[in-house]
N, CA, C and O atoms as a GROMACS GRO file, in nm:
protein
  348
    1GLY      N    1 -12.551  17.114 -12.145
    1GLY     CA    2 -12.512  17.038 -12.261
    1GLY      C    3 -12.379  17.085 -12.315
    1GLY      O    4 -12.332  17.195 -12.285
    2TYR      N    5 -12.319  17.001 -12.394
    2TYR     CA    6 -12.191  17.031 -12.456
    2TYR      C    7 -12.208  17.026 -12.608
    2TYR      O    8 -12.276  16.937 -12.660
    3SER      N    9 -12.146  17.120 -12.678
    3SER     CA   10 -12.147  17.115 -12.824
    3SER      C   11 -12.006  17.133 -12.876
    3SER      O   12 -11.919  17.189 -12.808
    4ASN      N   13 -11.983  17.084 -12.998
    4ASN     CA   14 -11.852  17.093 -13.059
    4ASN      C   15 -11.867  17.086 -13.210
    4ASN      O   16 -11.968  17.034 -13.260
    5ALA      N   17 -11.769  17.136 -13.281
    5ALA     CA   18 -11.768  17.127 -13.427
    5ALA      C   19 -11.625  17.110 -13.475
    5ALA      O   20 -11.530  17.160 -13.413
    6SER      N   21 -11.611  17.040 -13.586
    6SER     CA   22 -11.483  17.027 -13.655
    6SER      C   23 -11.498  17.095 -13.789
    6SER      O   24 -11.588  17.062 -13.866
    7PHE      N   25 -11.411  17.190 -13.818
    7PHE     CA   26 -11.424  17.274 -13.937
    7PHE      C   27 -11.380  17.200 -14.062
    7PHE      O   28 -11.265  17.158 -14.072
    8GLN      N   29 -11.470  17.185 -14.157
    8GLN     CA   30 -11.447  17.133 -14.292
    8GLN      C   31 -11.350  17.015 -14.297
    8GLN      O   32 -11.243  17.024 -14.358
    9LEU      N   33 -11.387  16.905 -14.234
    9LEU     CA   34 -11.303  16.785 -14.235
    9LEU      C   35 -11.307  16.712 -14.368
    9LEU      O   36 -11.209  16.647 -14.406
   10ASP      N   37 -11.419  16.720 -14.438
   10ASP     CA   38 -11.439  16.645 -14.562
   10ASP      C   39 -11.402  16.733 -14.682
   10ASP      O   40 -11.470  16.831 -14.710
   11ASP      N   41 -11.294  16.698 -14.753
   11ASP     CA   42 -11.250  16.777 -14.868
   11ASP      C   43 -11.348  16.771 -14.985
   11ASP      O   44 -11.349  16.860 -15.069
   12ASP      N   45 -11.430  16.666 -14.991
   12ASP     CA   46 -11.522  16.650 -15.103
   12ASP      C   47 -11.636  16.752 -15.100
   12ASP      O   48 -11.675  16.802 -15.206
   13ASP      N   49 -11.690  16.783 -14.982
   13ASP     CA   50 -11.804  16.875 -14.979
   13ASP      C   51 -11.783  16.995 -14.887
   13ASP      O   52 -11.872  17.080 -14.878
   14ALA      N   53 -11.671  17.005 -14.820
   14ALA     CA   54 -11.635  17.118 -14.734
   14ALA      C   55 -11.734  17.141 -14.620
   14ALA      O   56 -11.745  17.253 -14.570
   15LYS      N   57 -11.805  17.038 -14.580
   15LYS     CA   58 -11.900  17.050 -14.469
   15LYS      C   59 -11.828  17.023 -14.337
   15LYS      O   60 -11.738  16.938 -14.330
   16SER      N   61 -11.868  17.095 -14.235
   16SER     CA   62 -11.814  17.074 -14.101
   16SER      C   63 -11.898  16.970 -14.028
   16SER      O   64 -12.012  16.944 -14.066
   17GLN      N   65 -11.841  16.913 -13.924
   17GLN     CA   66 -11.910  16.814 -13.842
   17GLN      C   67 -11.955  16.880 -13.713
   17GLN      O   68 -11.876  16.951 -13.649
   18SER      N   69 -12.080  16.858 -13.672
   18SER     CA   70 -12.134  16.911 -13.547
   18SER      C   71 -12.167  16.797 -13.454
   18SER      O   72 -12.194  16.684 -13.496
   19GLY      N   73 -12.164  16.828 -13.326
   19GLY     CA   74 -12.208  16.729 -13.229
   19GLY      C   75 -12.250  16.795 -13.099
   19GLY      O   76 -12.205  16.905 -13.066
   20PHE      N   77 -12.337  16.726 -13.026
   20PHE     CA   78 -12.374  16.772 -12.893
   20PHE      C   79 -12.408  16.652 -12.806
   20PHE      O   80 -12.439  16.543 -12.856
   21ILE      N   81 -12.403  16.675 -12.675
   21ILE     CA   82 -12.440  16.572 -12.577
   21ILE      C   83 -12.504  16.643 -12.458
   21ILE      O   84 -12.459  16.749 -12.416
   22PHE      N   85 -12.610  16.581 -12.405
   22PHE     CA   86 -12.676  16.633 -12.286
   22PHE      C   87 -12.680  16.522 -12.181
   22PHE      O   88 -12.708  16.406 -12.212
   23LYS      N   89 -12.651  16.562 -12.056
   23LYS     CA   90 -12.652  16.468 -11.945
   23LYS      C   91 -12.751  16.516 -11.840
   23LYS      O   92 -12.770  16.637 -11.821
   24LEU      N   93 -12.814  16.422 -11.773
   24LEU     CA   94 -12.905  16.453 -11.663
   24LEU      C   95 -12.873  16.357 -11.550
   24LEU      O   96 -12.878  16.235 -11.567
   25ASN      N   97 -12.840  16.412 -11.434
   25ASN     CA   98 -12.801  16.330 -11.318
   25ASN      C   99 -12.688  16.233 -11.351
   25ASN      O  100 -12.687  16.119 -11.303
   26GLY      N  101 -12.595  16.277 -11.433
   26GLY     CA  102 -12.477  16.198 -11.465
   26GLY      C  103 -12.493  16.101 -11.581
   26GLY      O  104 -12.395  16.038 -11.622
   27GLY      N  105 -12.614  16.088 -11.634
   27GLY     CA  106 -12.637  15.997 -11.746
   27GLY      C  107 -12.668  16.072 -11.874
   27GLY      O  108 -12.731  16.177 -11.871
   28VAL      N  109 -12.626  16.017 -11.985
   28VAL     CA  110 -12.652  16.078 -12.116
   28VAL      C  111 -12.800  16.059 -12.150
   28VAL      O  112 -12.851  15.948 -12.146
   29VAL      N  113 -12.867  16.170 -12.185
   29VAL     CA  114 -13.009  16.163 -12.223
   29VAL      C  115 -13.030  16.197 -12.371
   29VAL      O  116 -13.134  16.164 -12.427
   30ALA      N  117 -12.933  16.262 -12.433
   30ALA     CA  118 -12.944  16.293 -12.576
   30ALA      C  119 -12.805  16.321 -12.632
   30ALA      O  120 -12.720  16.379 -12.564
   31TRP      N  121 -12.783  16.279 -12.756
   31TRP     CA  122 -12.658  16.310 -12.824
   31TRP      C  123 -12.683  16.304 -12.974
   31TRP      O  124 -12.778  16.240 -13.021
   32LYS      N  125 -12.596  16.371 -13.049
   32LYS     CA  126 -12.605  16.370 -13.195
   32LYS      C  127 -12.470  16.411 -13.253
   32LYS      O  128 -12.401  16.495 -13.197
   33SER      N  129 -12.435  16.350 -13.364
   33SER     CA  130 -12.318  16.389 -13.441
   33SER      C  131 -12.356  16.380 -13.588
   33SER      O  132 -12.402  16.275 -13.634
   34SER      N  133 -12.337  16.489 -13.661
   34SER     CA  134 -12.376  16.489 -13.803
   34SER      C  135 -12.303  16.600 -13.878
   34SER      O  136 -12.249  16.693 -13.818
   35LYS      N  137 -12.302  16.587 -14.011
   35LYS     CA  138 -12.249  16.695 -14.094
   35LYS      C  139 -12.345  16.812 -14.089
   35LYS      O  140 -12.467  16.794 -14.082
   36GLN      N  141 -12.290  16.932 -14.093
   36GLN     CA  142 -12.374  17.050 -14.095
   36GLN      C  143 -12.441  17.065 -14.231
   36GLN      O  144 -12.383  17.028 -14.334
   37ALA      N  145 -12.561  17.119 -14.232
   37ALA     CA  146 -12.639  17.133 -14.356
   37ALA      C  147 -12.581  17.242 -14.446
   37ALA      O  148 -12.594  17.235 -14.568
   38ILE      N  149 -12.518  17.342 -14.386
   38ILE     CA  150 -12.461  17.451 -14.466
   38ILE      C  151 -12.309  17.451 -14.451
   38ILE      O  152 -12.255  17.389 -14.359
   39THR      N  153 -12.241  17.519 -14.541
   39THR     CA  154 -12.096  17.526 -14.539
   39THR      C  155 -12.052  17.646 -14.456
   39THR      O  156 -12.082  17.760 -14.491
   40ALA      N  157 -11.981  17.620 -14.347
   40ALA     CA  158 -11.929  17.727 -14.262
   40ALA      C  159 -11.803  17.786 -14.326
   40ALA      O  160 -11.725  17.714 -14.388
   41ASP      N  161 -11.784  17.916 -14.309
   41ASP     CA  162 -11.668  17.984 -14.365
   41ASP      C  163 -11.552  17.994 -14.266
   41ASP      O  164 -11.442  18.037 -14.303
   42SER      N  165 -11.575  17.956 -14.141
   42SER     CA  166 -11.469  17.966 -14.040
   42SER      C  167 -11.498  17.866 -13.928
   42SER      O  168 -11.608  17.812 -13.917
   43THR      N  169 -11.398  17.845 -13.844
   43THR     CA  170 -11.416  17.760 -13.728
   43THR      C  171 -11.522  17.819 -13.636
   43THR      O  172 -11.605  17.746 -13.582
   44MET      N  173 -11.518  17.951 -13.616
   44MET     CA  174 -11.615  18.016 -13.530
   44MET      C  175 -11.758  17.994 -13.581
   44MET      O  176 -11.848  17.966 -13.502
   45GLU      N  177 -11.778  18.006 -13.711
   45GLU     CA  178 -11.912  17.986 -13.767
   45GLU      C  179 -11.956  17.841 -13.749
   45GLU      O  180 -12.073  17.815 -13.718
   46ALA      N  181 -11.866  17.746 -13.769
   46ALA     CA  182 -11.898  17.605 -13.749
   46ALA      C  183 -11.938  17.579 -13.603
   46ALA      O  184 -12.034  17.506 -13.577
   47GLU      N  185 -11.865  17.638 -13.509
   47GLU     CA  186 -11.897  17.623 -13.367
   47GLU      C  187 -12.033  17.687 -13.335
   47GLU      O  188 -12.111  17.633 -13.257
   48TYR      N  189 -12.061  17.802 -13.395
   48TYR     CA  190 -12.188  17.872 -13.374
   48TYR      C  191 -12.304  17.787 -13.424
   48TYR      O  192 -12.408  17.778 -13.358
   49ILE      N  193 -12.288  17.726 -13.541
   49ILE     CA  194 -12.392  17.639 -13.598
   49ILE      C  195 -12.416  17.520 -13.505
   49ILE      O  196 -12.531  17.483 -13.480
   50ALA      N  197 -12.309  17.461 -13.454
   50ALA     CA  198 -12.322  17.348 -13.362
   50ALA      C  199 -12.395  17.390 -13.234
   50ALA      O  200 -12.480  17.318 -13.184
   51ALA      N  201 -12.361  17.508 -13.182
   51ALA     CA  202 -12.427  17.558 -13.061
   51ALA      C  203 -12.575  17.585 -13.085
   51ALA      O  204 -12.658  17.559 -12.999
   52ALA      N  205 -12.609  17.638 -13.204
   52ALA     CA  206 -12.749  17.664 -13.237
   52ALA      C  207 -12.828  17.534 -13.246
   52ALA      O  208 -12.942  17.527 -13.199
   53GLU      N  209 -12.769  17.431 -13.306
   53GLU     CA  210 -12.835  17.301 -13.315
   53GLU      C  211 -12.857  17.243 -13.175
   53GLU      O  212 -12.963  17.188 -13.146
   54ALA      N  213 -12.758  17.256 -13.089
   54ALA     CA  214 -12.769  17.206 -12.952
   54ALA      C  215 -12.875  17.284 -12.874
   54ALA      O  216 -12.949  17.226 -12.795
   55ALA      N  217 -12.882  17.415 -12.896
   55ALA     CA  218 -12.982  17.497 -12.826
   55ALA      C  219 -13.124  17.456 -12.863
   55ALA      O  220 -13.212  17.451 -12.777
   56LYS      N  221 -13.146  17.426 -12.991
   56LYS     CA  222 -13.279  17.380 -13.034
   56LYS      C  223 -13.316  17.250 -12.964
   56LYS      O  224 -13.429  17.234 -12.917
   57GLU      N  225 -13.222  17.159 -12.957
   57GLU     CA  226 -13.246  17.031 -12.889
   57GLU      C  227 -13.269  17.053 -12.740
   57GLU      O  228 -13.354  16.987 -12.681
   58ALA      N  229 -13.194  17.144 -12.679
   58ALA     CA  230 -13.207  17.170 -12.536
   58ALA      C  231 -13.346  17.221 -12.501
   58ALA      O  232 -13.405  17.178 -12.402
   59VAL      N  233 -13.399  17.312 -12.581
   59VAL     CA  234 -13.533  17.367 -12.556
   59VAL      C  235 -13.637  17.256 -12.568
   59VAL      O  236 -13.725  17.244 -12.483
   60SER      N  237 -13.628  17.178 -12.672
   60SER     CA  238 -13.722  17.068 -12.693
   60SER      C  239 -13.715  16.966 -12.579
   60SER      O  240 -13.818  16.923 -12.527
   61MET      N  241 -13.594  16.930 -12.541
   61MET     CA  242 -13.574  16.832 -12.435
   61MET      C  243 -13.624  16.885 -12.300
   61MET      O  244 -13.686  16.812 -12.224
   62LYS      N  245 -13.596  17.012 -12.272
   62LYS     CA  246 -13.640  17.072 -12.146
   62LYS      C  247 -13.792  17.074 -12.138
   62LYS      O  248 -13.848  17.041 -12.034
   63ASN      N  249 -13.858  17.112 -12.246
   63ASN     CA  250 -14.004  17.113 -12.247
   63ASN      C  251 -14.061  16.974 -12.223
   63ASN      O  252 -14.157  16.958 -12.147
   64TYR      N  253 -14.003  16.874 -12.287
   64TYR     CA  254 -14.050  16.736 -12.270
   64TYR      C  255 -14.033  16.689 -12.126
   64TYR      O  256 -14.124  16.631 -12.068
   65ILE      N  257 -13.916  16.714 -12.068
   65ILE     CA  258 -13.889  16.669 -11.932
   65ILE      C  259 -13.980  16.741 -11.833
   65ILE      O  260 -14.025  16.680 -11.736
   66GLN      N  261 -14.007  16.870 -11.856
   66GLN     CA  262 -14.097  16.944 -11.767
   66GLN      C  263 -14.241  16.892 -11.778
   66GLN      O  264 -14.314  16.893 -11.679
   67GLU      N  265 -14.282  16.846 -11.896
   67GLU     CA  266 -14.414  16.786 -11.912
   67GLU      C  267 -14.428  16.659 -11.827
   67GLU      O  268 -14.538  16.622 -11.788
   68LEU      N  269 -14.316  16.594 -11.798
   68LEU     CA  270 -14.317  16.476 -11.713
   68LEU      C  271 -14.322  16.512 -11.565
   68LEU      O  272 -14.328  16.423 -11.479
   69GLY      N  273 -14.321  16.642 -11.535
   69GLY     CA  274 -14.328  16.688 -11.397
   69GLY      C  275 -14.195  16.706 -11.328
   69GLY      O  276 -14.190  16.724 -11.206
   70VAL      N  277 -14.087  16.701 -11.403
   70VAL     CA  278 -13.954  16.718 -11.346
   70VAL      C  279 -13.914  16.864 -11.358
   70VAL      O  280 -13.919  16.921 -11.467
   71CYS      N  281 -13.874  16.926 -11.246
   71CYS     CA  282 -13.829  17.065 -11.248
   71CYS      C  283 -13.680  17.068 -11.281
   71CYS      O  284 -13.600  17.000 -11.217
   72LEU      N  285 -13.646  17.146 -11.381
   72LEU     CA  286 -13.506  17.158 -11.423
   72LEU      C  287 -13.455  17.298 -11.395
   72LEU      O  288 -13.529  17.396 -11.405
   73GLU      N  289 -13.328  17.306 -11.362
   73GLU     CA  290 -13.263  17.436 -11.352
   73GLU      C  291 -13.234  17.486 -11.492
   73GLU      O  292 -13.246  17.412 -11.589
   74LEU      N  293 -13.196  17.612 -11.501
   74LEU     CA  294 -13.160  17.670 -11.630
   74LEU      C  295 -13.047  17.589 -11.692
   74LEU      O  296 -12.949  17.556 -11.625
   75LEU      N  297 -13.060  17.557 -11.819
   75LEU     CA  298 -12.957  17.482 -11.889
   75LEU      C  299 -12.840  17.574 -11.922
   75LEU      O  300 -12.860  17.685 -11.970
   76SER      N  301 -12.720  17.527 -11.897
   76SER     CA  302 -12.600  17.605 -11.927
   76SER      C  303 -12.526  17.541 -12.044
   76SER      O  304 -12.493  17.422 -12.040
   77PRO      N  305 -12.499  17.619 -12.149
   77PRO     CA  306 -12.425  17.562 -12.262
   77PRO      C  307 -12.276  17.556 -12.233
   77PRO      O  308 -12.222  17.643 -12.165
   78TRP      N  309 -12.210  17.454 -12.284
   78TRP     CA  310 -12.065  17.442 -12.277
   78TRP      C  311 -12.014  17.434 -12.420
   78TRP      O  312 -12.037  17.336 -12.490
   79LEU      N  313 -11.946  17.539 -12.462
   79LEU     CA  314 -11.894  17.547 -12.598
   79LEU      C  315 -11.746  17.515 -12.596
   79LEU      O  316 -11.676  17.544 -12.498
   80SER      N  317 -11.697  17.456 -12.704
   80SER     CA  318 -11.556  17.416 -12.707
   80SER      C  319 -11.464  17.527 -12.753
   80SER      O  320 -11.342  17.511 -12.748
   81SER      N  321 -11.518  17.638 -12.798
   81SER     CA  322 -11.435  17.744 -12.854
   81SER      C  323 -11.449  17.874 -12.775
   81SER      O  324 -11.560  17.924 -12.758
   82ALA      N  325 -11.338  17.927 -12.728
   82ALA     CA  326 -11.340  18.054 -12.654
   82ALA      C  327 -11.390  18.168 -12.743
   82ALA      O  328 -11.456  18.259 -12.694
   83ILE      N  329 -11.359  18.163 -12.871
   83ILE     CA  330 -11.405  18.267 -12.964
   83ILE      C  331 -11.556  18.267 -12.971
   83ILE      O  332 -11.619  18.373 -12.967
   84THR      N  333 -11.616  18.149 -12.982
   84THR     CA  334 -11.761  18.139 -12.992
   84THR      C  335 -11.828  18.187 -12.864
   84THR      O  336 -11.934  18.248 -12.871
   85MET      N  337 -11.768  18.161 -12.749
   85MET     CA  338 -11.826  18.204 -12.622
   85MET      C  339 -11.835  18.356 -12.614
   85MET      O  340 -11.918  18.408 -12.540
   86GLY      N  341 -11.750  18.427 -12.687
   86GLY     CA  342 -11.750  18.573 -12.684
   86GLY      C  343 -11.858  18.637 -12.769
   86GLY      O  344 -11.875  18.758 -12.765
   87LEU      N  345 -11.932  18.557 -12.847
   87LEU     CA  346 -12.037  18.613 -12.932
   87LEU      C  347 -12.149  18.672 -12.852
   87LEU      O  348 -12.246  18.723 -12.909
   0.00000   0.00000   0.00000
C-alpha cells in the first residue's frame, strides 16, 4: 500500500490531509483521503499518522482477504517521506 500526507493545508483548523491506496493484482481494492483527527506538529508527524492509518486498514484488509482463502505475501508499506521511513 501507499500512504501520503499534506501538512496543515487548511489555515482554519491546521489539520493535515491523509491518504492511502492499496492495490491487488494491479487493481485498486481500497483507498481513503481525509483530514487527520489530530493536529500534527510537523510534516514527519503528519506522514507518521497517515502511515498508521494505512497500517490499520492493511491489517483489516489482509485478514478479510485471507478469510476468503486467498494467500497474501507480506504487505510492504510505501511512504512518501524519506524522514518517516527512518523511524
